[in-house]
C-alpha angles and dihedrals in degrees: 000000000000125000138178107221137186111204114190088334097314119114117228134170113226128190127184124191119233092248090050091233100115129044122190119202113190089334097312109122120217131183111243143168112204122186128177107227095183134330108312095004124098136178112213130188109197128166091347092307128111121223132183110214123195117193122196133174107258133190125300098004093312123128122225104220121188117196109191088334095312114123125228126176107222137186115189120190132181104241090219086069101048141079132189117245118181091339095308127108116242132179120238133225134025111336125199108207109213134191111264093211140355114290147109129288106242103176138359111215101187137039132222110277094027119128115235135191125229110277093015117143113257105174142341122239123191115216128164089358092302127110113227121193110217109214132203114259090210146016112264143091131308104244099179140002109207102183139051132218111278092025117134113231135196128225110276094016111143109247101179142340128237122194 
């Protein structure tokens, strides 16, 4: 499996063999042993060291990854679904933008039919007393807005669609 990742703002190509015994980071191969302990929790042996990795859904399609307690904000994208635009990586095709966690829609920053740029703010969701701006994963057009300001949303609920 190959992934294009952005880890704390740094792009990195990651490849994992099907048997989960070799990991390649930007072309450098490393022996590894990766086991899923439970959903979102992995035990990884890498370079003779053992790591516990916890993966949680983050905001705006990001993952919150904790390696032995140290936090990393990660975006992982299948390279078959991306294109480069002005040096930045974008996903292709119709994208359903989902709520990363339960919360309340505070503001909607775009309307159906409006053109948007990659990484442009689409709406603001308040969760756990914090306001999180949800951004577009690609340049395109907002096809549908499925929520209204003040509406409560569940984790994974589709908020809007960009094509």
